[in-house]
MDTraj code that builds the backbone (N, CA, C; nanometers):
import mdtraj as md
import numpy as np

residues = "MET GLY LYS MET ASN HIS LYS GLY ARG SER LYS SER ASP ASN ILE VAL ILE VAL SER ARG PHE ASP MET ARG THR GLU ALA TYR THR HIS LEU SER VAL HIS GLY ARG ALA ALA LEU LEU GLU LEU LEU TYR ARG PHE ASN GLY ALA ASN ASN GLY GLU ILE GLN ILE SER VAL ARG GLN LEU GLY LYS ALA LEU ASN CYS GLY LYS ASN LYS ALA GLY ASP VAL PHE LEU GLU LEU GLN ASP LYS GLY TRP ILE LYS TYR ASN LYS LYS GLY SER PHE ASP TRP LYS THR HIS THR ASN LYS GLU ALA SER GLY SER GLY ARG ALA SER THR TRP PHE LEU THR ASN ARG PRO THR LEU ASN LYS SER ALA THR LYS GLU TYR VAL TYR TRP LYS ALA LYS ASN".split()
xyz = np.array([
    [1.0108, 0.2704, 1.1677],
    [1.1262, 0.4064, 1.1201],
    [1.1630, 0.4271, 0.9888],
    [1.1601, 0.5348, 0.9107],
    [1.1872, 0.6135, 0.8255],
    [1.3668, 0.5791, 0.8294],
    [1.4174, 0.6024, 0.6906],
    [1.5376, 0.6115, 0.7069],
    [1.6462, 0.6772, 0.7999],
    [1.7671, 0.6390, 0.8181],
    [1.7543, 0.7837, 0.9118],
    [1.9039, 0.8122, 0.8282],
    [1.9005, 0.9172, 0.9490],
    [2.0125, 1.0120, 0.8359],
    [2.0920, 1.0384, 0.9804],
    [2.2650, 1.0907, 0.9253],
    [2.3973, 1.0623, 0.9534],
    [2.3976, 1.0947, 1.0940],
    [2.3192, 1.1544, 1.2215],
    [2.2839, 1.1832, 1.3164],
    [2.2151, 1.0491, 1.4064],
    [2.1561, 0.9697, 1.3168],
    [2.0806, 0.8875, 1.4128],
    [1.9160, 0.9021, 1.4314],
    [1.8490, 0.9901, 1.3295],
    [1.7478, 1.0334, 1.3663],
    [1.6578, 1.0448, 1.2117],
    [1.5689, 0.9820, 1.2415],
    [1.4622, 0.9520, 1.1023],
    [1.4388, 1.0979, 1.0295],
    [1.4587, 1.1040, 0.8897],
    [1.4055, 1.1934, 0.8489],
    [1.2870, 1.2618, 0.8245],
    [1.2040, 1.1698, 0.9294],
    [1.0590, 1.2900, 0.9330],
    [1.0572, 1.2780, 1.0295],
    [1.1274, 1.2689, 1.1498],
    [1.0960, 1.2879, 1.3000],
    [1.1430, 1.4812, 1.2885],
    [1.0494, 1.4639, 1.3927],
    [1.0270, 1.6495, 1.4825],
    [1.0634, 1.6870, 1.5144],
    [1.1280, 1.7736, 1.6029],
    [1.1701, 1.8474, 1.7166],
    [1.1944, 1.9610, 1.7326],
    [1.0772, 1.9038, 1.9095],
    [1.0394, 2.0079, 1.9426],
    [1.1608, 2.0932, 2.0545],
    [1.1352, 2.2163, 2.0492],
    [1.2045, 2.3384, 2.0777],
    [1.1437, 2.4434, 2.1305],
    [1.2578, 2.5070, 2.2325],
    [1.1862, 2.5776, 2.3602],
    [1.2889, 2.5869, 2.3162],
    [1.2840, 2.7811, 2.2559],
    [1.3760, 2.8689, 2.2499],
    [1.4678, 2.9783, 2.3816],
    [1.5624, 2.9560, 2.3618],
    [1.6329, 3.0194, 2.4533],
    [1.5825, 3.1784, 2.5516],
    [1.4491, 3.2522, 2.4144],
    [1.4339, 3.3913, 2.4731],
    [1.3116, 3.3150, 2.5638],
    [1.2150, 3.1865, 2.4973],
    [1.1658, 3.1467, 2.6079],
    [1.1713, 3.1096, 2.7587],
    [1.3066, 3.0219, 2.6987],
    [1.3143, 2.9809, 2.8728],
    [1.3576, 3.1262, 2.9819],
    [1.4321, 3.2297, 2.8974],
    [1.4553, 3.3533, 2.9729],
    [1.3287, 3.3659, 3.0385],
    [1.2347, 3.3738, 2.9535],
    [1.0928, 3.4632, 3.0548],
    [1.0730, 3.4375, 3.1853],
    [1.0138, 3.5206, 3.2501],
    [1.0174, 3.4988, 3.4078],
    [0.8642, 3.3741, 3.3878],
    [0.7942, 3.4104, 3.2542],
    [0.7063, 3.2999, 3.2838],
    [0.7759, 3.1342, 3.3422],
    [0.8812, 3.1128, 3.2096],
    [0.9257, 3.0155, 3.2512],
    [1.0195, 2.9466, 3.3536],
    [1.0948, 3.0363, 3.3947],
    [1.1913, 3.0382, 3.4998],
    [1.0474, 2.9964, 3.6556],
    [0.9462, 3.0677, 3.6601],
    [0.8605, 3.0357, 3.7350],
    [0.7031, 2.9348, 3.7211],
    [0.7764, 2.8343, 3.6045],
    [0.7524, 2.7555, 3.5777],
    [0.7546, 2.6058, 3.6961],
    [0.6728, 2.5183, 3.7162],
    [0.6521, 2.3950, 3.7605],
    [0.7604, 2.2777, 3.7338],
    [0.8045, 2.1861, 3.7586],
    [0.8674, 2.1208, 3.7306],
    [0.7289, 2.0490, 3.6166],
    [0.6285, 1.9807, 3.6854],
    [0.5644, 1.9559, 3.5505],
    [0.4720, 2.0271, 3.4424],
    [0.4897, 2.1394, 3.4986],
    [0.4554, 2.2732, 3.4175],
    [0.5330, 2.2493, 3.2940],
    [0.6759, 2.2409, 3.3053],
    [0.7618, 2.2746, 3.1653],
    [0.7359, 2.1848, 3.1059],
    [0.6985, 2.0408, 3.1973],
    [0.7159, 1.8487, 3.1072],
    [0.5330, 1.8729, 3.0683],
    [0.5314, 1.9486, 3.0861],
    [0.3503, 1.9347, 3.0106],
    [0.3281, 2.0793, 2.8834],
    [0.4738, 2.1503, 2.8864],
    [0.5297, 2.2460, 2.8015],
    [0.4932, 2.1762, 2.6285],
    [0.6549, 2.0648, 2.7494],
    [0.6992, 1.9949, 2.6277],
    [0.6270, 1.8578, 2.5585],
    [0.4952, 1.8291, 2.5955],
    [0.4007, 1.8093, 2.5996],
    [0.3494, 1.8236, 2.5094],
    [0.2697, 1.9394, 2.5206],
    [0.1699, 2.0046, 2.4172],
    [0.2934, 2.0796, 2.2934],
    [0.4101, 2.0835, 2.2932],
    [0.5002, 2.1078, 2.2103],
    [0.4997, 1.9770, 2.0965],
    [0.4701, 1.9087, 2.1535],
    [0.5099, 1.7378, 2.1111],
    [0.3855, 1.7399, 2.0145],
    [0.2930, 1.7703, 2.0731],
    [0.1398, 1.7976, 1.9830],
    [0.1379, 1.8884, 1.8664],
    [0.1933, 1.9412, 1.8981],
    [0.2044, 2.0853, 1.8032],
    [0.2680, 2.0111, 1.6747],
    [0.2231, 2.0251, 1.5116],
    [0.2781, 2.0068, 1.3879],
    [0.2483, 2.0871, 1.2764],
    [0.2857, 2.1975, 1.3757],
    [0.3419, 2.2840, 1.2836],
    [0.2262, 2.3957, 1.1663],
    [0.0754, 2.3225, 1.2339],
    [-0.0775, 2.3202, 1.1608],
    [-0.1552, 2.3433, 1.2059],
    [-0.1569, 2.2519, 1.3306],
    [-0.2863, 2.1990, 1.3948],
    [-0.3153, 2.3168, 1.5174],
    [-0.2477, 2.4339, 1.5942],
    [-0.3168, 2.5218, 1.6786],
    [-0.3798, 2.6416, 1.7103],
    [-0.4523, 2.5577, 1.8120],
    [-0.5847, 2.5652, 1.8309],
    [-0.6836, 2.4572, 1.8101],
    [-0.6226, 2.3570, 1.7792],
    [-0.6349, 2.2361, 1.7869],
    [-0.5742, 2.1487, 1.8208],
    [-0.4780, 2.1137, 1.8959],
    [-0.3968, 2.0815, 2.0024],
    [-0.4969, 1.9767, 2.0934],
    [-0.4986, 1.8621, 2.0117],
    [-0.6489, 1.8013, 2.2045],
    [-0.6002, 1.6736, 2.2572],
    [-0.6099, 1.7199, 2.4079],
    [-0.5514, 1.6371, 2.5180],
    [-0.6734, 1.7334, 2.6017],
    [-0.6519, 1.5806, 2.6807],
    [-0.7644, 1.6040, 2.8403],
    [-0.6695, 1.5734, 2.9454],
    [-0.7203, 1.5755, 3.0633],
    [-0.6585, 1.5872, 3.1955],
    [-0.5999, 1.4574, 3.2123],
    [-0.6926, 1.3588, 3.1776],
    [-0.5912, 1.1999, 3.1793],
    [-0.5366, 1.1839, 3.1085],
    [-0.5052, 1.2223, 2.9896],
    [-0.4047, 1.1917, 2.8939],
    [-0.3124, 1.2557, 2.9549],
    [-0.2917, 1.3900, 2.9685],
    [-0.1610, 1.4688, 2.9941],
    [-0.0921, 1.4166, 3.1495],
    [-0.2352, 1.3075, 3.2631],
    [-0.1249, 1.3155, 3.3860],
    [-0.0657, 1.1426, 3.3416],
    [-0.1259, 1.0895, 3.2211],
    [-0.0869, 1.0179, 3.1746],
    [0.0392, 0.9890, 3.1058],
    [0.1003, 1.1108, 2.9935],
    [0.2438, 1.1778, 2.9738],
    [0.2915, 1.1871, 3.0851],
    [0.2148, 1.2940, 3.2115],
    [0.3322, 1.3142, 3.2693],
    [0.3859, 1.2283, 3.3841],
    [0.3071, 1.0939, 3.4269],
    [0.2584, 1.0264, 3.5074],
    [0.2454, 1.1011, 3.6729],
    [0.1421, 1.1094, 3.5944],
    [0.0943, 1.1560, 3.7729],
    [-0.0198, 1.2396, 3.7442],
    [-0.1825, 1.2309, 3.8540],
    [-0.2856, 1.2117, 3.8720],
    [-0.3610, 1.3182, 3.7759],
    [-0.4791, 1.2374, 3.7359],
    [-0.5771, 1.4138, 3.6439],
    [-0.5798, 1.5274, 3.7490],
    [-0.6003, 1.4502, 3.8421],
    [-0.5656, 1.6615, 3.9400],
    [-0.4500, 1.7362, 3.9282],
    [-0.3568, 1.6850, 3.9512],
    [-0.2135, 1.7254, 3.9452],
    [-0.2192, 1.8113, 3.7867],
    [-0.2579, 1.6924, 3.6984],
    [-0.2764, 1.7456, 3.5299],
    [-0.3425, 1.8506, 3.5663],
    [-0.4764, 1.8589, 3.5438],
    [-0.5749, 1.9900, 3.5617],
    [-0.4934, 2.1081, 3.6472],
    [-0.4503, 2.0796, 3.7716],
    [-0.3674, 2.1731, 3.8132],
    [-0.2287, 2.2818, 3.6939],
    [-0.2046, 2.1547, 3.6181],
    [-0.0805, 2.2123, 3.5481],
    [-0.1754, 2.2537, 3.4403],
    [-0.2639, 2.2352, 3.3770],
    [-0.3238, 2.3271, 3.2779],
    [-0.3556, 2.4368, 3.2889],
    [-0.4158, 2.5000, 3.4310],
    [-0.4337, 2.6041, 3.4937],
    [-0.3103, 2.6984, 3.4935],
    [-0.2042, 2.6126, 3.5509],
    [-0.0126, 2.7016, 3.6019],
    [0.0092, 2.7548, 3.4003],
    [-0.0441, 2.6945, 3.3279],
    [0.0041, 2.6766, 3.2012],
    [-0.0770, 2.8095, 3.1464],
    [-0.2141, 2.7843, 3.1676],
    [-0.3141, 2.9211, 3.1302],
    [-0.2607, 3.0273, 3.1744],
    [-0.2269, 3.0953, 3.3088],
    [-0.2072, 3.1628, 3.4030],
    [-0.0793, 3.2355, 3.3567],
    [-0.0247, 3.1445, 3.3147],
    [0.1421, 3.2225, 3.2903],
    [0.1516, 3.2453, 3.1567],
    [0.0228, 3.2288, 3.0792],
    [0.0073, 3.2607, 3.0013],
    [0.0741, 3.2084, 2.8218],
    [0.1064, 3.0958, 2.8820],
    [0.1912, 3.0055, 2.7699],
    [0.0678, 2.9140, 2.6897],
    [-0.0621, 2.9027, 2.7360],
    [-0.2062, 2.8411, 2.6481],
    [-0.2890, 2.8951, 2.6892],
    [-0.3942, 2.8900, 2.5771],
    [-0.5412, 2.9279, 2.5791],
    [-0.6454, 2.8022, 2.5339],
    [-0.7325, 2.8086, 2.6154],
    [-0.8154, 2.7450, 2.5718],
    [-0.8581, 2.7878, 2.3953],
    [-0.8960, 2.6352, 2.3321],
    [-0.9614, 2.6754, 2.1890],
    [-1.1505, 2.6277, 2.2549],
    [-1.2490, 2.5561, 2.2758],
    [-1.2462, 2.4605, 2.2723],
    [-1.2719, 2.3953, 2.3599],
    [-1.3644, 2.3795, 2.4719],
    [-1.3990, 2.3506, 2.5849],
    [-1.3861, 2.1555, 2.6111],
    [-1.3426, 2.0640, 2.6086],
    [-1.4189, 1.8967, 2.6459],
    [-1.4955, 1.9212, 2.6876],
    [-1.5446, 1.7985, 2.6230],
    [-1.6816, 1.7693, 2.7511],
    [-1.6978, 1.5723, 2.7292],
    [-1.7502, 1.4909, 2.8011],
    [-1.7379, 1.3447, 2.8408],
    [-1.8765, 1.3019, 2.8330],
    [-1.9059, 1.2424, 2.7597],
    [-2.1262, 1.1839, 2.7903],
    [-2.1312, 1.0749, 2.7772],
    [-2.2021, 0.9698, 2.8987],
    [-2.1786, 0.8316, 2.9081],
    [-2.3388, 0.7981, 2.7991],
    [-2.3138, 0.6744, 2.7059],
    [-2.4214, 0.6385, 2.6424],
    [-2.4563, 0.5250, 2.6895],
    [-2.5581, 0.4767, 2.7095],
    [-2.6107, 0.3781, 2.7683],
    [-2.6265, 0.2349, 2.6235],
    [-2.5717, 0.1507, 2.6093],
    [-2.6208, 0.0645, 2.5344],
    [-2.7278, -0.0286, 2.5164],
    [-2.7685, -0.1189, 2.4278],
    [-2.8380, -0.1999, 2.4835],
    [-2.8432, -0.3270, 2.5520],
    [-2.7323, -0.3411, 2.5490],
    [-2.6686, -0.4177, 2.6928],
    [-2.6522, -0.4051, 2.8078],
    [-2.6741, -0.2738, 2.8268],
    [-2.6883, -0.1647, 2.9706],
    [-2.5801, -0.1393, 2.9719],
    [-2.4127, -0.1698, 2.9173],
    [-2.2570, -0.1469, 2.9758],
    [-2.2532, 0.0007, 2.9147],
    [-2.2375, 0.1081, 3.0152],
    [-2.1761, 0.2171, 2.9486],
    [-2.0679, 0.2608, 2.9225],
    [-2.0653, 0.3134, 2.7951],
    [-1.9399, 0.3517, 2.7836],
    [-1.9172, 0.4716, 2.7204],
    [-1.8248, 0.5070, 2.7828],
    [-1.7757, 0.6859, 2.7301],
    [-1.7659, 0.7140, 2.5957],
    [-1.7370, 0.8120, 2.6068],
    [-1.7448, 0.8827, 2.4704],
    [-1.7614, 1.0859, 2.4583],
    [-1.5782, 1.0577, 2.5031],
    [-1.5992, 1.2072, 2.4760],
    [-1.5116, 1.3111, 2.3717],
    [-1.4855, 1.4211, 2.3757],
    [-1.3750, 1.4679, 2.3351],
    [-1.3281, 1.6011, 2.4216],
    [-1.1533, 1.5283, 2.3884],
    [-1.0813, 1.6459, 2.4991],
    [-1.0259, 1.8026, 2.4391],
    [-1.0151, 1.8660, 2.5215],
    [-1.0322, 2.0044, 2.4960],
    [-0.9729, 1.9851, 2.4063],
    [-0.9394, 2.1338, 2.3295],
    [-0.8179, 2.1901, 2.1966],
    [-0.7497, 2.3419, 2.2707],
    [-0.6620, 2.3095, 2.2247],
    [-0.5812, 2.4338, 2.3131],
    [-0.4789, 2.5146, 2.1856],
    [-0.4629, 2.6655, 2.2730],
    [-0.3412, 2.7197, 2.1603],
    [-0.2263, 2.7206, 2.2702],
    [-0.1385, 2.6913, 2.1507],
    [0.0658, 2.6956, 2.2115],
    [0.0478, 2.8908, 2.1949],
    [0.0766, 2.9763, 2.2985],
    [0.0819, 3.0994, 2.2195],
    [0.2699, 3.1385, 2.2239],
    [0.2908, 3.0621, 2.1754],
    [0.4376, 3.0598, 2.1667],
    [0.4463, 3.0144, 1.9820],
    [0.3433, 2.9705, 1.9078],
    [0.3693, 2.9654, 1.7992],
    [0.2072, 2.9847, 1.7306],
    [0.2295, 3.0340, 1.6045],
    [0.1210, 3.0892, 1.5183],
    [0.0267, 2.9927, 1.4971],
    [-0.0797, 3.0531, 1.4036],
    [-0.2005, 2.9872, 1.3797],
    [-0.1911, 3.0071, 1.2572],
    [-0.2560, 2.9233, 1.1639],
    [-0.2683, 2.9172, 1.0399],
    [-0.2912, 3.0892, 1.0240],
    [-0.3766, 3.2036, 1.0500],
    [-0.3909, 3.3043, 0.9826],
    [-0.3290, 3.4121, 1.0871],
    [-0.2537, 3.3949, 1.2178],
    [-0.2310, 3.4937, 1.2840],
    [-0.0779, 3.4289, 1.3531],
    [-0.0390, 3.6180, 1.4067],
    [0.1028, 3.5223, 1.4712],
    [0.0970, 3.5052, 1.5996],
    [0.1321, 3.4594, 1.6809],
    [0.1661, 3.3448, 1.7859],
    [0.1481, 3.5395, 1.9252],
    [0.0986, 3.5183, 1.9824],
    [0.0558, 3.6221, 2.0628],
    [0.1213, 3.6502, 2.2040],
    [0.1647, 3.5415, 2.2459],
    [0.3182, 3.5456, 2.3314],
    [0.2601, 3.6010, 2.4878],
    [0.1330, 3.5769, 2.5153],
    [0.1026, 3.6899, 2.6348],
    [0.2389, 3.6411, 2.7436],
    [0.2357, 3.5245, 2.7648],
    [0.3862, 3.4603, 2.8973],
    [0.4368, 3.5554, 2.9106],
    [0.5220, 3.6406, 2.7553],
    [0.6217, 3.7443, 2.7571],
    [0.6074, 3.8602, 2.8713],
    [0.4807, 3.9184, 2.9321],
    [0.4487, 3.9621, 2.9776],
    [0.4308, 3.9118, 3.1223],
    [0.4217, 3.8236, 3.1437],
    [0.3444, 3.7719, 3.2972],
    [0.4700, 3.8127, 3.3961],
    [0.4105, 3.8434, 3.5150],
    [0.5097, 3.8847, 3.6270],
    [0.4527, 3.8191, 3.7490],
    [0.5769, 3.7697, 3.8256],
    [0.5932, 3.6612, 3.9615],
    [0.4819, 3.7892, 4.0836],
    [0.3957, 3.7448, 4.0932],
    [0.3016, 3.8364, 4.2095],
    [0.4585, 3.8324, 4.3149],
    [0.4735, 3.9808, 4.3960],
    [0.5260, 3.9679, 4.5322],
    [0.4830, 3.9168, 4.6346],
])
top = md.Topology()
chain = top.add_chain()
for i, resn in enumerate(residues, 1):
    res = top.add_residue(resn, chain, resSeq=i)
    for name in ("N", "CA", "C"):
        top.add_atom(name, md.element.get_by_symbol(name[0]), res)
traj = md.Trajectory(xyz[None], top)
């Protein structure tokens, strides 16, 4: 850990922020508890320059949220439906057989855009601002 400042944080620590503006949107107030936790997990993985390349699979999200992969998959759909995230590249999982007949998994997780953060060449799109609950 790096040298601590007077507030007890390392100077290299990043802060994960959800703005008050974002928290007042209908899309945020209608997120499930898992949806809110997943949004924080995705924001945690955003480093300021990797929007669109934020890599996380349903299994990784499930582990981070302490839930199963089916629930994590539902949470990805919820965040997409409400306009918080968009796919960049869909992940894949391939099985390769080695000479000793043991199978080992080799795959790449999907990559995501956070719509409330800019990419290197365009502003945040913030689709969630326009999301409205169905009556």
